[in-house]
C-alpha positions in Angstrom: 4.4 145.2 85.8 4.9 146.5 82.2 8.7 146.6 82.2 9.0 143.3 84.0 6.6 141.5 81.7 8.2 143.0 78.6 11.7 142.3 79.8 10.9 138.7 80.6 9.2 138.1 77.2 12.1 139.8 75.5 14.6 137.6 77.3 12.7 134.5 76.1 12.6 135.9 72.6 16.3 136.6 72.4 17.1 133.0 73.5 17.6 131.0 70.3 16.7 127.7 72.0 13.7 129.1 73.9 10.6 126.9 73.4 6.9 127.7 73.2 6.6 126.3 76.7 9.1 128.9 77.9 7.1 131.7 76.4 3.9 130.3 77.8 5.4 130.1 81.3 6.4 133.7 81.3 3.0 135.0 80.1 1.0 132.7 82.4 2.5 134.4 85.4 0.3 137.4 84.6 -3.3 136.4 85.0 -4.7 139.6 83.4 -2.5 139.2 80.3 -3.4 135.6 80.0 -7.1 136.2 80.2 -6.9 138.9 77.5 -4.6 137.0 75.3 -6.9 134.0 75.3 -9.8 136.3 74.6 -8.0 137.6 71.5 -7.0 134.2 70.4 -10.6 133.1 70.6 -11.9 136.2 68.7 -13.1 136.0 65.1 -10.2 138.3 64.1 -7.6 135.7 65.0 -9.6 132.6 65.0 -12.1 132.5 62.1 -12.3 128.7 62.4 -13.7 129.1 65.9 -11.3 126.5 67.4 -11.3 126.5 71.2 -8.1 128.0 72.6 -8.0 127.8 76.4 -4.3 127.8 77.3 -1.4 130.0 76.3 0.4 127.0 74.9 -2.5 126.3 72.6 -2.4 130.0 71.5 1.3 129.6 70.6 0.6 126.5 68.6 -2.3 128.2 66.7 -0.9 131.7 66.2 2.9 131.1 66.3 5.7 132.0 68.7 6.3 135.5 67.2 2.6 136.5 67.1 2.0 135.5 70.8 5.2 137.2 71.9 4.2 140.5 70.2 0.6 140.2 71.4 2.0 140.0 74.9 4.0 143.2 74.5 1.0 145.0 72.9 -1.2 143.9 75.8 1.3 145.1 78.4 1.8 148.4 76.6 -1.9 149.1 76.3 -2.6 148.1 79.9 0.1 150.5 81.0 -0.9 153.5 78.9 -4.5 153.3 80.1 -3.6 153.5 83.7 -4.5 156.7 85.5 -5.9 159.5 83.3 -4.7 158.9 79.8 -3.7 162.0 77.7 -6.1 162.7 74.9 -3.2 161.9 72.5 -3.0 158.4 74.0 -6.7 157.8 73.2 -6.3 159.2 69.7 -3.2 157.1 69.2 -4.9 153.9 70.3 -7.8 154.6 67.9 -5.3 155.1 65.1 -3.3 152.0 66.0 -6.3 149.7 66.1 -7.8 151.3 62.9 -4.5 150.9 61.0 -4.0 147.3 62.3 -7.5 146.2 61.2 -6.9 147.7 57.7 -3.4 146.3 57.4 -4.5 142.8 58.4 -7.3 142.8 55.8 -4.8 144.0 53.1 -2.5 141.0 54.1 -5.4 138.6 53.8 -6.4 139.9 50.4 -2.8 139.3 49.2 -3.0 135.8 50.7 -0.4 136.4 53.3 0.4 133.3 55.3 0.7 135.2 58.6 -1.8 138.2 58.5 -1.8 138.1 62.4 1.9 139.3 62.3 0.9 142.2 60.1 -1.9 143.1 62.5 0.4 143.2 65.6 3.2 145.0 63.8 0.7 147.7 62.7 -0.7 147.9 66.2 2.9 148.5 67.6 4.0 150.8 64.8 3.8 153.9 67.0 4.8 152.3 70.2 7.2 155.2 70.9 4.4 157.8 70.7 2.1 155.8 73.0 4.8 155.2 75.5 5.8 158.9 75.6 2.4 160.4 75.8 1.3 158.0 78.6 4.0 159.3 80.9 3.7 162.6 82.8 6.6 165.0 83.0 8.1 168.3 81.9 9.2 166.9 78.6 5.6 166.2 77.6 4.5 169.6 78.6 7.3 171.3 76.7 6.5 169.4 73.5 2.9 170.3 73.8 3.7 174.0 74.2 5.9 174.0 71.1 3.2 172.3 69.1 0.6 174.8 70.4 2.9 177.6 69.0 2.7 176.0 65.5 6.0 174.0 65.6 5.6 170.7 63.7 5.4 167.5 65.7 8.8 166.0 64.8 10.7 169.3 65.2 9.1 169.8 68.6 10.1 166.2 69.7 13.7 166.6 68.5 14.0 170.1 70.2 12.9 168.8 73.6 14.0 165.1 73.5 16.9 165.2 71.1 15.2 162.5 69.0 11.9 161.9 67.3 9.3 159.5 68.7 9.6 157.4 65.6 13.3 156.9 66.5 12.1 155.9 70.0 9.8 153.4 68.4 12.7 151.9 66.4 14.8 151.7 69.6 12.0 150.0 71.6 11.5 147.5 68.7 15.1 146.5 68.9 15.4 146.5 72.7 12.2 144.4 73.0 12.9 142.0 70.1 9.7 142.8 68.3 10.7 141.2 65.0 12.1 142.2 61.7 8.8 143.1 60.1 8.1 146.0 62.4 11.8 147.1 62.4 12.0 147.0 58.6 8.8 149.0 58.3 10.0 151.7 60.6 13.3 151.8 58.7 11.4 152.3 55.4 12.4 149.0 53.9 10.1 147.5 51.3 9.8 143.7 51.4 8.9 141.6 48.4 5.6 140.4 49.8 4.4 144.0 50.4 3.9 143.3 54.2 5.6 146.6 55.2 3.5 148.5 52.7 0.3 147.0 54.3 1.4 148.5 57.6 2.5 151.9 56.3 -0.5 152.3 54.1 -2.8 151.2 56.9 -1.4 154.0 59.1 -1.5 156.5 56.3 -5.2 155.7 55.7 -6.1 155.8 59.4 -4.3 159.2 59.9 -5.8 160.7 56.7 -9.3 159.7 57.7 -8.7 161.0 61.2 -7.5 164.4 60.0 -9.6 165.0 56.9 -12.6 162.7 57.1 -13.8 159.6 55.3 -15.0 161.4 52.2 -12.2 163.9 51.7 -10.1 164.1 48.5 -7.0 163.3 50.6 -8.6 160.0 51.7 -9.7 159.1 48.2 -6.1 159.6 47.1 -4.8 157.1 49.7 -7.6 154.7 48.6 -6.4 154.9 45.0 -2.8 154.1 46.1 -4.2 151.1 48.1 -6.0 149.8 45.0 -2.8 150.0 43.0 -0.9 148.3 45.8 -3.4 145.5 46.2 -4.1 145.3 42.4 -7.8 145.4 42.9 -10.5 147.9 41.7 -11.0 151.1 43.7 -14.6 150.1 44.5 -13.4 146.9 46.3 -11.0 148.9 48.4 -13.8 151.4 49.3 -16.0 148.5 50.6 -13.0 146.9 52.4 -12.1 150.2 54.2 -15.7 150.8 55.4 -16.0 147.2 56.5 -12.8 147.4 58.5 -13.9 150.6 60.2 -16.8 148.7 61.6 -14.6 146.1 63.3 -12.2 148.4 65.1 -14.4 148.8 68.2 -14.8 145.0 68.5 -11.0 144.5 68.2 -10.2 147.2 70.8 -12.7 145.7 73.3 -10.9 142.3 73.1 -7.9 144.3 74.4 -9.9 145.8 77.2 -10.1 149.3 75.5 -13.6 150.8 75.7 -13.0 154.5 75.1 -12.7 154.9 71.3 -16.2 155.6 70.3 -15.8 159.3 70.4 -12.5 159.5 68.5 -13.1 156.9 65.7 -14.6 158.2 62.5 -17.7 156.1 62.7 -21.1 157.0 61.3 -24.1 156.9 63.5 -25.4 153.8 61.6 -22.0 152.0 62.2 -22.1 152.8 66.0 -25.7 151.7 66.1 -24.8 148.4 64.4 -22.0 147.7 66.9 -24.3 148.5 69.8 -27.0 146.2 68.4 -24.5 143.4 67.9 -23.2 143.8 71.4 -26.7 143.7 72.9 -27.5 140.6 70.9 -24.2 138.9 72.1 -25.0 139.9 75.7 -28.5 138.5 75.5 -27.2 135.3 74.0 -24.6 135.0 76.8 -27.2 135.6 79.4 -29.4 132.8 78.0 -26.5 130.3 77.4 -24.5 128.5 80.1 -21.0 130.0 80.3 -18.4 127.5 79.0 -16.0 126.3 81.6 -12.9 127.7 79.7 -14.6 131.1 79.5 -15.6 131.0 83.2 -11.9 130.4 84.0 -10.9 133.5 82.1 -13.5 135.6 83.8 -12.3 134.4 87.2 -8.7 134.9 86.3 -9.4 138.4 85.1 -11.3 139.3 88.4 -8.5 137.8 90.4 -5.9 139.8 88.6 -7.9 143.0 89.1 -8.2 142.2 92.8 -4.4 141.5 93.1 -3.6 144.9 91.5 -6.0 146.7 93.8 -4.2 145.1 96.8 -7.1 143.4 98.6 -6.8 141.7 102.0 -4.8 138.4 101.9 -7.7 136.2 103.1 -10.1 137.6 100.5 -7.5 137.2 97.7 -6.7 133.6 98.7 -10.3 132.6 98.9 -10.9 134.2 95.5 -8.0 132.2 94.1 -9.3 128.9 95.6 -12.8 129.7 94.1 -11.2 130.1 90.7 -9.5 126.6 91.1 -12.5 124.9 92.7 -15.3 126.3 90.6 -13.5 127.5 87.5 -11.7 124.3 86.8 -13.9 121.9 88.6 -12.7 120.1 91.8 -14.4 118.5 94.8 -11.9 119.7 97.4 -9.3 122.5 97.2 -6.9 123.9 99.7 -3.7 125.8 100.2 -1.4 124.5 103.0 1.5 126.4 104.5 4.9 124.8 105.0 6.1 125.1 108.6 9.4 127.1 109.3 11.2 123.8 110.1 9.9 122.3 106.7 8.6 119.2 108.6 4.9 119.7 108.2 2.1 121.4 106.3 -0.9 123.1 107.8 -4.1 123.6 105.8 -4.7 127.4 105.8 -7.4 128.1 103.2 -9.9 125.4 102.2 -13.0 124.9 99.9 -15.2 121.9 99.4 -16.1 118.7 101.3 -13.4 118.3 103.9 -13.1 115.1 106.0 -13.4 115.4 109.8 -10.4 117.2 111.2 -9.0 118.3 107.9 -9.7 122.0 108.0 -6.8 123.7 109.7 -5.2 120.4 110.5 -1.4 119.7 110.3 0.2 116.9 108.3 3.8 115.8 108.9 6.2 115.4 106.0 7.5 111.9 106.3 10.7 112.0 104.3 11.6 109.8 101.3 8.5 108.4 99.5 6.2 111.0 100.9 4.1 112.4 98.1 4.1 116.0 99.4 7.8 116.0 100.2 8.5 114.8 96.6 6.8 117.9 95.2 9.2 120.2 96.9 12.0 118.1 95.5 10.8 118.2 91.9 9.5 121.7 92.0 6.5 121.3 89.7 2.9 120.2 89.6 2.4 116.6 90.6 -0.6 114.4 89.8 -1.5 111.6 92.1 -3.9 108.8 91.4 -4.9 105.6 93.2 -2.3 102.9 92.8 0.5 105.4 92.0 3.7 103.5 92.8 5.7 106.7 92.9 4.0 107.7 96.2 3.9 105.8 99.5 0.2 105.0 99.9 0.7 104.3 103.6 1.4 108.0 104.1 -1.5 109.4 102.1 -2.8 111.6 104.9 -4.7 114.3 103.0 -4.7 112.5 99.7 -7.9 111.2 98.1 -9.1 108.0 96.7 -9.5 109.9 93.4 -7.1 111.8 91.3 -5.6 115.0 92.6 -3.2 117.8 91.7 -0.6 119.4 93.9 1.7 122.3 93.2 4.6 123.5 95.3 4.6 127.3 95.8 7.8 129.2 96.3 8.8 132.9 96.7 12.3 133.8 95.5 13.1 130.1 95.3 12.1 129.4 98.9 9.2 126.9 99.2 6.3 128.2 101.3 3.4 125.8 100.7 1.3 123.5 98.6 -1.8 124.2 96.4 -4.0 121.1 96.3 -7.2 120.1 94.5 -8.9 116.7 94.0 -11.8 114.9 92.4 -12.7 112.6 95.2 -16.4 112.4 94.3 -16.8 113.0 90.6 -13.8 110.7 89.7 -13.3 112.5 86.4 -9.8 112.1 84.8 -7.5 115.0 85.0 -6.3 116.1 81.5 -3.1 118.0 80.6 -5.3 121.1 79.9 -6.6 120.9 83.5 -3.0 120.7 84.8 -2.1 123.8 82.8 -5.0 125.8 84.1 -4.4 124.6 87.7 -0.8 125.8 87.4 -1.9 129.2 86.0 -3.9 129.8 89.2 -1.1 128.5 91.4 1.3 131.0 89.8 -0.8 133.8 91.2 -0.1 132.9 94.9 3.4 134.4 95.0 2.0 137.6 93.4 -0.7 137.7 96.0 1.7 137.3 98.9 4.2 139.7 97.5 1.5 142.4 96.9 0.1 142.0 100.4 3.6 142.1 101.9 4.4 145.3 99.9 1.2 147.0 101.1 1.9 146.0 104.8 
C-alpha cells in the first residue's frame, strides 16, 4: 500500500497540469489515509481558525496542493514503519521527527512565514531515509547495528554496509517522490533567504541535542542561543517557546495515529500529566457531546479501512461499508447491486434501510438508451437523480425513488461490476456536493474490498 500510494501521489505531483481534484482522487482511494489526513487538517496545529474540513478537496484548498501531497507521503511512511514490531530506532526517529517538526513550525510562525505547514511537513520528512531503512528487516540492518555497537560512527557504518549514507537515501527519496524544493534544499545544505531551511535544520539539531544530552544540558543551551540569534528574539522567549512545543508533540503524533512516544520523548512528569488530563477532558466532552456527522464518517471510514487491511469476510465488509454510507452520511435506503455477466440486469446484493416489497435481492433489467442505471456505466462517475430529471427515463425508474438519490458505477481494472445506490426517499433533504464527495469516497472502497477478498481466497 505504501509504495502504491506514494507512486500515485508522486505521479500527480510530477504532472504540471494536475489539479487539486486529481490529488484528492488519488488520496481518497485510501480510506485510512483520508481519515487521518482530515483529522490533521481539523487539528489546532493546522487549523487554528477551527474551520470544518470534511473532504480532501477542502483540505487542499485550505492547506495547499504541496502541503497535502507531502502530508499524504508522511502518513503513508508512518503507517508503513509502524507495521509489525518497529525497531527501537524507528520509535526514537519518529519522536525526533515530530519534535523537530513542532519546533520548526513554531519558528516559521514567529518569523511570519506564509506557509508554516510546509516547514512542518518538510521537518517531519527530513530523515525519511533513516525511518525507511530502520523499518525494514534484513542483513544490512543487522550489519550496520553490529558496526555501531563496536564504536563505528553512524555515517561510516552506513557507508561501509550500504555504500551510501542514510542522509543520501533521504535526498534520493525526496527527488524520486517529488517532495518539494524546500526539503531538497535543506538536505543539500542550501540556505534560503527566508530562513525556512534553517528552521528545519535547527529544529532537528535542537531535538537531537535534547534527546542525547537532556533539556538542561550546556549543549542544549548552546543550540537555544543559536536559535535566539536566528529568530532575532531574546533567549528567554526561545526557552519558553521550546518548552511549549515539547508539550504539543504527543498531541501532534496522535493525529498521525502514533501512540508510542511517551517513553522516548524528553517530557517531564508534569508535562505528561498535563497531556493526560487534557485527553481525559476531551474524552469526557466527546462522550457528553453528540458526534458531528463529518467526524462520524471519519470514524466509520477508519474502521472500514482497518477491517479491509485485516481481510475480513466479504459479507461483513460490504455490510460495514453500507453502514458507513447509510448512517455515516445519512440516507433512507442504501444498496449495492451486482451487474449480471451479460450486462443486461442488476441484482440487489447488499441492502440497508426501508426496502419496498420485492426489492431485497430482486433483479432489475437495464433498458438501454435513456435508462438511468445504464447511463451511469456510460459516463463512469457518480450520478444524482431527482424527481423530474429530464436526463432519465422516468417510465423506467424501477428501483429509483421519489426523492433524490445517488448512484455510483463500480469497476475493477476498468470492468464494470455493479452500482452503489443511496437515496433520501423519506427525509427529502437535498444532496449537496459535499455529500456526493463522501458518498464517492465510500464507493471507492468497494474495489479494494473485492480485491482483498479475492487475494485471500
